[in-house]
N, CA, C and O atoms as a GROMACS GRO file, in nm:
protein
  392
    1MET      N    1   6.413   2.386   0.561
    1MET     CA    2   6.298   2.301   0.570
    1MET      C    3   6.341   2.156   0.560
    1MET      O    4   6.440   2.123   0.496
    2GLY      N    5   6.265   2.072   0.624
    2GLY     CA    6   6.297   1.932   0.622
    2GLY      C    7   6.208   1.860   0.521
    2GLY      O    8   6.138   1.925   0.444
    3SER      N    9   6.209   1.727   0.522
    3SER     CA   10   6.124   1.650   0.431
    3SER      C   11   5.980   1.651   0.482
    3SER      O   12   5.954   1.678   0.600
    4LEU      N   13   5.890   1.622   0.393
    4LEU     CA   14   5.748   1.624   0.430
    4LEU      C   15   5.709   1.504   0.514
    4LEU      O   16   5.612   1.512   0.589
    5THR      N   17   5.778   1.394   0.504
    5THR     CA   18   5.745   1.277   0.585
    5THR      C   19   5.842   1.267   0.700
    5THR      O   20   5.962   1.286   0.683
    6SER      N   21   5.793   1.238   0.812
    6SER     CA   22   5.878   1.223   0.929
    6SER      C   23   5.932   1.081   0.934
    6SER      O   24   5.873   0.992   0.872
    7PRO      N   25   6.040   1.057   1.004
    7PRO     CA   26   6.095   0.922   1.013
    7PRO      C   27   5.997   0.826   1.078
    7PRO      O   28   6.000   0.706   1.049
    8ALA      N   29   5.910   0.875   1.166
    8ALA     CA   30   5.813   0.786   1.232
    8ALA      C   31   5.703   0.744   1.135
    8ALA      O   32   5.640   0.640   1.156
    9GLY      N   33   5.677   0.820   1.030
    9GLY     CA   34   5.572   0.789   0.934
    9GLY      C   35   5.612   0.683   0.835
    9GLY      O   36   5.526   0.618   0.776
   10ARG      N   37   5.742   0.663   0.815
   10ARG     CA   38   5.788   0.565   0.717
   10ARG      C   39   5.752   0.422   0.754
   10ARG      O   40   5.711   0.346   0.666
   11PRO      N   41   5.764   0.380   0.880
   11PRO     CA   42   5.726   0.242   0.910
   11PRO      C   43   5.576   0.218   0.887
   11PRO      O   44   5.537   0.108   0.846
   12ARG      N   45   5.494   0.318   0.913
   12ARG     CA   46   5.350   0.300   0.889
   12ARG      C   47   5.321   0.286   0.741
   12ARG      O   48   5.241   0.201   0.701
   13SER      N   49   5.386   0.367   0.659
   13SER     CA   50   5.360   0.358   0.516
   13SER      C   51   5.415   0.227   0.460
   13SER      O   52   5.356   0.171   0.368
   14ALA      N   53   5.525   0.179   0.513
   14ALA     CA   54   5.580   0.051   0.468
   14ALA      C   55   5.485  -0.063   0.505
   14ALA      O   56   5.469  -0.157   0.428
   15ALA      N   57   5.424  -0.053   0.622
   15ALA     CA   58   5.328  -0.157   0.663
   15ALA      C   59   5.203  -0.153   0.575
   15ALA      O   60   5.148  -0.257   0.540
   16ALA      N   61   5.160  -0.034   0.540
   16ALA     CA   62   5.043  -0.022   0.453
   16ALA      C   63   5.072  -0.078   0.315
   16ALA      O   64   4.987  -0.146   0.257
   17VAL      N   65   5.191  -0.050   0.261
   17VAL     CA   66   5.228  -0.102   0.130
   17VAL      C   67   5.238  -0.254   0.136
   17VAL      O   68   5.194  -0.322   0.043
   18ALA      N   69   5.292  -0.309   0.242
   18ALA     CA   70   5.304  -0.454   0.257
   18ALA      C   71   5.165  -0.519   0.264
   18ALA      O   72   5.142  -0.625   0.207
   19LEU      N   73   5.074  -0.455   0.335
   19LEU     CA   74   4.938  -0.508   0.346
   19LEU      C   75   4.870  -0.508   0.211
   19LEU      O   76   4.808  -0.607   0.173
   20VAL      N   77   4.880  -0.398   0.136
   20VAL     CA   78   4.818  -0.390   0.004
   20VAL      C   79   4.881  -0.491  -0.090
   20VAL      O   80   4.811  -0.555  -0.168
   21ALA      N   81   5.011  -0.506  -0.083
   21ALA     CA   82   5.080  -0.601  -0.171
   21ALA      C   83   5.041  -0.745  -0.138
   21ALA      O   84   5.033  -0.828  -0.228
   22SER      N   85   5.018  -0.774  -0.012
   22SER     CA   86   4.979  -0.911   0.024
   22SER      C   87   4.836  -0.940  -0.019
   22SER      O   88   4.803  -1.056  -0.045
   23LEU      N   89   4.750  -0.841  -0.027
   23LEU     CA   90   4.612  -0.863  -0.069
   23LEU      C   91   4.595  -0.858  -0.220
   23LEU      O   92   4.495  -0.907  -0.272
   24TYR      N   93   4.690  -0.801  -0.290
   24TYR     CA   94   4.677  -0.781  -0.434
   24TYR      C   95   4.662  -0.912  -0.511
   24TYR      O   96   4.576  -0.918  -0.598
   25PRO      N   97   4.741  -1.017  -0.485
   25PRO     CA   98   4.723  -1.141  -0.563
   25PRO      C   99   4.586  -1.203  -0.542
   25PRO      O  100   4.534  -1.268  -0.632
   26VAL      N  101   4.528  -1.186  -0.426
   26VAL     CA  102   4.395  -1.240  -0.400
   26VAL      C  103   4.291  -1.166  -0.482
   26VAL      O  104   4.195  -1.226  -0.530
   27ALA      N  105   4.309  -1.036  -0.497
   27ALA     CA  106   4.210  -0.955  -0.565
   27ALA      C  107   4.210  -0.981  -0.715
   27ALA      O  108   4.104  -0.971  -0.777
   28VAL      N  109   4.323  -1.014  -0.776
   28VAL     CA  110   4.328  -1.032  -0.920
   28VAL      C  111   4.339  -1.178  -0.961
   28VAL      O  112   4.355  -1.207  -1.079
   29ALA      N  113   4.332  -1.269  -0.866
   29ALA     CA  114   4.340  -1.410  -0.901
   29ALA      C  115   4.217  -1.447  -0.984
   29ALA      O  116   4.106  -1.407  -0.951
   30PRO      N  117   4.236  -1.522  -1.092
   30PRO     CA  118   4.121  -1.559  -1.175
   30PRO      C  119   4.029  -1.654  -1.099
   30PRO      O  120   4.073  -1.736  -1.018
   31ALA      N  121   3.902  -1.640  -1.127
   31ALA     CA  122   3.804  -1.726  -1.061
   31ALA      C  123   3.814  -1.866  -1.119
   31ALA      O  124   3.848  -1.884  -1.236
   32ALA      N  125   3.783  -1.964  -1.036
   32ALA     CA  126   3.786  -2.102  -1.082
   32ALA      C  127   3.672  -2.122  -1.181
   32ALA      O  128   3.564  -2.066  -1.163
   33PRO      N  129   3.695  -2.200  -1.284
   33PRO     CA  130   3.588  -2.222  -1.381
   33PRO      C  131   3.472  -2.295  -1.315
   33PRO      O  132   3.494  -2.375  -1.224
   34PRO      N  133   3.351  -2.270  -1.359
   34PRO     CA  134   3.236  -2.336  -1.298
   34PRO      C  135   3.239  -2.486  -1.326
   34PRO      O  136   3.296  -2.529  -1.427
   35PRO      N  137   3.180  -2.563  -1.239
   35PRO     CA  138   3.178  -2.709  -1.263
   35PRO      C  139   3.102  -2.740  -1.392
   35PRO      O  140   3.007  -2.671  -1.428
   36THR      N  141   3.146  -2.843  -1.457
   36THR     CA  142   3.087  -2.876  -1.587
   36THR      C  143   2.981  -2.984  -1.574
   36THR      O  144   2.976  -3.076  -1.656
   37GLN      N  145   2.897  -2.974  -1.476
   37GLN     CA  146   2.787  -3.069  -1.463
   37GLN      C  147   2.675  -3.026  -1.556
   37GLN      O  148   2.647  -2.907  -1.570
   38THR      N  149   2.613  -3.122  -1.617
   38THR     CA  150   2.497  -3.089  -1.700
   38THR      C  151   2.374  -3.085  -1.611
   38THR      O  152   2.352  -3.174  -1.528
   39ARG      N  153   2.298  -2.984  -1.629
   39ARG     CA  154   2.177  -2.969  -1.547
   39ARG      C  155   2.060  -3.031  -1.621
   39ARG      O  156   2.040  -3.008  -1.741
   40ARG      N  157   1.984  -3.110  -1.549
   40ARG     CA  158   1.864  -3.168  -1.608
   40ARG      C  159   1.752  -3.066  -1.604
   40ARG      O  160   1.744  -2.988  -1.509
   41PRO      N  161   1.668  -3.064  -1.705
   41PRO     CA  162   1.554  -2.970  -1.699
   41PRO      C  163   1.461  -3.009  -1.584
   41PRO      O  164   1.445  -3.127  -1.554
   42PRO      N  165   1.400  -2.910  -1.520
   42PRO     CA  166   1.312  -2.943  -1.407
   42PRO      C  167   1.190  -3.024  -1.452
   42PRO      O  168   1.131  -2.998  -1.557
   43GLN      N  169   1.157  -3.120  -1.371
   43GLN     CA  170   1.042  -3.205  -1.401
   43GLN      C  171   0.915  -3.139  -1.348
   43GLN      O  172   0.918  -3.079  -1.240
   44PRO      N  173   0.805  -3.148  -1.421
   44PRO     CA  174   0.680  -3.088  -1.372
   44PRO      C  175   0.628  -3.164  -1.249
   44PRO      O  176   0.645  -3.285  -1.238
   45LEU      N  177   0.565  -3.090  -1.161
   45LEU     CA  178   0.508  -3.149  -1.040
   45LEU      C  179   0.364  -3.187  -1.070
   45LEU      O  180   0.283  -3.102  -1.108
   46ILE      N  181   0.333  -3.313  -1.052
   46ILE     CA  182   0.199  -3.363  -1.080
   46ILE      C  183   0.129  -3.390  -0.948
   46ILE      O  184   0.179  -3.467  -0.866
   47ILE      N  185   0.014  -3.328  -0.929
   47ILE     CA  186  -0.065  -3.347  -0.807
   47ILE      C  187  -0.196  -3.413  -0.846
   47ILE      O  188  -0.270  -3.361  -0.930
   48ARG      N  189  -0.224  -3.524  -0.787
   48ARG     CA  190  -0.349  -3.595  -0.817
   48ARG      C  191  -0.449  -3.567  -0.706
   48ARG      O  192  -0.418  -3.580  -0.587
   49VAL      N  193  -0.568  -3.528  -0.746
   49VAL     CA  194  -0.674  -3.496  -0.652
   49VAL      C  195  -0.786  -3.596  -0.670
   49VAL      O  196  -0.834  -3.617  -0.782
   50ASN      N  197  -0.828  -3.658  -0.562
   50ASN     CA  198  -0.938  -3.751  -0.567
   50ASN      C  199  -1.067  -3.673  -0.547
   50ASN      O  200  -1.103  -3.638  -0.434
   51ASP      N  201  -1.135  -3.645  -0.656
   51ASP     CA  202  -1.259  -3.567  -0.649
   51ASP      C  203  -1.375  -3.664  -0.634
   51ASP      O  204  -1.400  -3.748  -0.720
   52GLY      N  205  -1.446  -3.650  -0.523
   52GLY     CA  206  -1.557  -3.740  -0.495
   52GLY      C  207  -1.688  -3.694  -0.556
   52GLY      O  208  -1.792  -3.752  -0.524
   53GLY      N  209  -1.688  -3.593  -0.639
   53GLY     CA  210  -1.812  -3.544  -0.700
   53GLY      C  211  -1.864  -3.421  -0.627
   53GLY      O  212  -1.788  -3.344  -0.568
   54PHE      N  213  -1.993  -3.405  -0.632
   54PHE     CA  214  -2.057  -3.288  -0.572
   54PHE      C  215  -2.054  -3.299  -0.419
   54PHE      O  216  -2.083  -3.405  -0.364
   55HIS      N  217  -2.020  -3.190  -0.353
   55HIS     CA  218  -2.012  -3.190  -0.206
   55HIS      C  219  -2.135  -3.117  -0.151
   55HIS      O  220  -2.146  -2.994  -0.160
   56TRP      N  221  -2.227  -3.194  -0.096
   56TRP     CA  222  -2.352  -3.137  -0.046
   56TRP      C  223  -2.329  -3.049   0.077
   56TRP      O  224  -2.402  -2.952   0.098
   57GLY      N  225  -2.230  -3.080   0.157
   57GLY     CA  226  -2.201  -2.999   0.275
   57GLY      C  227  -2.161  -2.857   0.236
   57GLY      O  228  -2.206  -2.760   0.298
   58ASP      N  229  -2.076  -2.845   0.135
   58ASP     CA  230  -2.035  -2.712   0.088
   58ASP      C  231  -2.154  -2.637   0.028
   58ASP      O  232  -2.166  -2.516   0.046
   59ALA      N  233  -2.240  -2.708  -0.043
   59ALA     CA  234  -2.357  -2.644  -0.102
   59ALA      C  235  -2.451  -2.594   0.008
   59ALA      O  236  -2.510  -2.486  -0.005
   60GLY      N  237  -2.466  -2.671   0.115
   60GLY     CA  238  -2.552  -2.629   0.226
   60GLY      C  239  -2.499  -2.505   0.295
   60GLY      O  240  -2.575  -2.416   0.332
   61ILE      N  241  -2.367  -2.499   0.314
   61ILE     CA  242  -2.307  -2.381   0.377
   61ILE      C  243  -2.329  -2.258   0.290
   61ILE      O  244  -2.361  -2.151   0.341
   62GLY      N  245  -2.312  -2.273   0.160
   62GLY     CA  246  -2.334  -2.160   0.068
   62GLY      C  247  -2.478  -2.114   0.066
   62GLY      O  248  -2.505  -1.994   0.064
   63ALA      N  249  -2.571  -2.209   0.067
   63ALA     CA  250  -2.712  -2.173   0.068
   63ALA      C  251  -2.751  -2.103   0.198
   63ALA      O  252  -2.827  -2.006   0.195
   64ALA      N  253  -2.701  -2.151   0.310
   64ALA     CA  254  -2.732  -2.088   0.438
   64ALA      C  255  -2.674  -1.946   0.444
   64ALA      O  256  -2.739  -1.855   0.496
   65ALA      N  257  -2.554  -1.927   0.392
   65ALA     CA  258  -2.493  -1.793   0.391
   65ALA      C  259  -2.574  -1.699   0.301
   65ALA      O  260  -2.597  -1.584   0.338
   66GLY      N  261  -2.616  -1.746   0.186
   66GLY     CA  262  -2.698  -1.664   0.096
   66GLY      C  263  -2.831  -1.628   0.158
   66GLY      O  264  -2.878  -1.515   0.145
   67PHE      N  265  -2.893  -1.723   0.227
   67PHE     CA  266  -3.022  -1.697   0.292
   67PHE      C  267  -3.003  -1.594   0.405
   67PHE      O  268  -3.088  -1.506   0.422
   68GLY      N  269  -2.894  -1.605   0.480
   68GLY     CA  270  -2.868  -1.509   0.587
   68GLY      C  271  -2.845  -1.368   0.533
   68GLY      O  272  -2.894  -1.271   0.590
   69VAL      N  273  -2.773  -1.357   0.423
   69VAL     CA  274  -2.751  -1.226   0.362
   69VAL      C  275  -2.884  -1.168   0.313
   69VAL      O  276  -2.908  -1.048   0.329
   70ALA      N  277  -2.969  -1.251   0.255
   70ALA     CA  278  -3.099  -1.204   0.208
   70ALA      C  279  -3.185  -1.155   0.325
   70ALA      O  280  -3.254  -1.054   0.313
   71LEU      N  281  -3.181  -1.225   0.438
   71LEU     CA  282  -3.258  -1.181   0.555
   71LEU      C  283  -3.207  -1.047   0.608
   71LEU      O  284  -3.288  -0.960   0.642
   72VAL      N  285  -3.079  -1.030   0.616
   72VAL     CA  286  -3.023  -0.906   0.666
   72VAL      C  287  -3.058  -0.790   0.574
   72VAL      O  288  -3.096  -0.683   0.621
   73LEU      N  289  -3.046  -0.811   0.444
   73LEU     CA  290  -3.079  -0.703   0.350
   73LEU      C  291  -3.227  -0.668   0.352
   73LEU      O  292  -3.263  -0.551   0.352
   74SER      N  293  -3.313  -0.769   0.355
   74SER     CA  294  -3.457  -0.740   0.357
   74SER      C  295  -3.496  -0.672   0.488
   74SER      O  296  -3.581  -0.583   0.488
   75GLY      N  297  -3.437  -0.713   0.600
   75GLY     CA  298  -3.465  -0.646   0.727
   75GLY      C  299  -3.418  -0.502   0.725
   75GLY      O  300  -3.485  -0.414   0.779
   76GLY      N  301  -3.305  -0.477   0.663
   76GLY     CA  302  -3.256  -0.340   0.650
   76GLY      C  303  -3.348  -0.254   0.565
   76GLY      O  304  -3.372  -0.138   0.598
   77PHE      N  305  -3.399  -0.311   0.456
   77PHE     CA  306  -3.492  -0.235   0.371
   77PHE      C  307  -3.623  -0.206   0.444
   77PHE      O  308  -3.679  -0.097   0.430
   78VAL      N  309  -3.671  -0.302   0.521
   78VAL     CA  310  -3.796  -0.280   0.596
   78VAL      C  311  -3.776  -0.170   0.700
   78VAL      O  312  -3.860  -0.081   0.712
   79LEU      N  313  -3.668  -0.175   0.773
   79LEU     CA  314  -3.642  -0.072   0.874
   79LEU      C  315  -3.620   0.065   0.811
   79LEU      O  316  -3.665   0.166   0.866
   80ALA      N  317  -3.553   0.070   0.699
   80ALA     CA  318  -3.531   0.197   0.632
   80ALA      C  319  -3.664   0.252   0.580
   80ALA      O  320  -3.685   0.374   0.582
   81GLY      N  321  -3.752   0.166   0.533
   81GLY     CA  322  -3.883   0.210   0.484
   81GLY      C  323  -3.969   0.263   0.597
   81GLY      O  324  -4.040   0.362   0.579
   82GLN      N  325  -3.966   0.200   0.712
   82GLN     CA  326  -4.045   0.248   0.826
   82GLN      C  327  -3.992   0.381   0.876
   82GLN      O  328  -4.070   0.468   0.914
   83ARG      N  329  -3.863   0.398   0.877
   83ARG     CA  330  -3.805   0.525   0.922
   83ARG      C  331  -3.847   0.637   0.828
   83ARG      O  332  -3.875   0.748   0.871
   84ASP      N  333  -3.853   0.606   0.699
   84ASP     CA  334  -3.892   0.706   0.601
   84ASP      C  335  -4.039   0.745   0.622
   84ASP      O  336  -4.073   0.862   0.609
   85LEU      N  337  -4.126   0.648   0.654
   85LEU     CA  338  -4.267   0.679   0.678
   85LEU      C  339  -4.284   0.764   0.803
   85LEU      O  340  -4.369   0.854   0.806
   86VAL      N  341  -4.208   0.737   0.904
   86VAL     CA  342  -4.217   0.812   1.030
   86VAL      C  343  -4.173   0.956   1.007
   86VAL      O  344  -4.233   1.048   1.062
   87LEU      N  345  -4.071   0.976   0.927
   87LEU     CA  346  -4.024   1.111   0.902
   87LEU      C  347  -4.120   1.190   0.814
   87LEU      O  348  -4.134   1.311   0.831
   88ARG      N  349  -4.187   1.124   0.720
   88ARG     CA  350  -4.280   1.195   0.631
   88ARG      C  351  -4.413   1.225   0.700
   88ARG      O  352  -4.468   1.334   0.683
   89HIS      N  353  -4.463   1.130   0.776
   89HIS     CA  354  -4.593   1.146   0.838
   89HIS      C  355  -4.580   1.136   0.989
   89HIS      O  356  -4.587   1.026   1.045
   90PRO      N  357  -4.560   1.249   1.055
   90PRO     CA  358  -4.550   1.241   1.201
   90PRO      C  359  -4.685   1.197   1.259
   90PRO      O  360  -4.789   1.218   1.196
   91PRO      N  361  -4.684   1.137   1.376
   91PRO     CA  362  -4.810   1.089   1.436
   91PRO      C  363  -4.908   1.206   1.458
   91PRO      O  364  -4.869   1.316   1.498
   92GLN      N  365  -5.034   1.178   1.431
   92GLN     CA  366  -5.138   1.277   1.450
   92GLN      C  367  -5.186   1.273   1.594
   92GLN      O  368  -5.219   1.167   1.647
   93HIS      N  369  -5.189   1.390   1.658
   93HIS     CA  370  -5.236   1.398   1.797
   93HIS      C  371  -5.383   1.437   1.792
   93HIS      O  372  -5.421   1.538   1.735
   94LYS      N  373  -5.464   1.353   1.855
   94LYS     CA  374  -5.607   1.383   1.860
   94LYS      C  375  -5.633   1.477   1.976
   94LYS      O  376  -5.574   1.467   2.084
   95GLU      N  377  -5.725   1.567   1.950
   95GLU     CA  378  -5.762   1.659   2.060
   95GLU      C  379  -5.854   1.586   2.155
   95GLU      O  380  -5.932   1.500   2.114
   96ARG      N  381  -5.844   1.620   2.280
   96ARG     CA  382  -5.928   1.557   2.382
   96ARG      C  383  -6.070   1.616   2.373
   96ARG      O  384  -6.088   1.736   2.352
   97LYS      N  385  -6.166   1.530   2.390
   97LYS     CA  386  -6.303   1.578   2.395
   97LYS      C  387  -6.334   1.620   2.536
   97LYS      O  388  -6.294   1.553   2.632
   98ARG      N  389  -6.406   1.732   2.550
   98ARG     CA  390  -6.443   1.780   2.683
   98ARG      C  391  -6.585   1.759   2.710
   98ARG      O  392  -6.633   1.794   2.818
   0.00000   0.00000   0.00000
């Protein structure tokens, strides 16, 4: 029996060892210490809003929306009530007089 590695396999293994050896110093090199700058605490963001007081336009939009919702709901209740009356009391058919 011969050896387990062939002569052609030795150059490949030597190249692999050389590659690993060349990468090894990079892998274990110590990291550079972080910069020693002092960080300032973050400053709060101040936003100034010029409030002109009560906005009548916004109040009008809200009132109109509320009135529209009230109309839709009341119309729905009226229609539901009429449907209920129609179902309970079918129309009476009068007999024809001869």
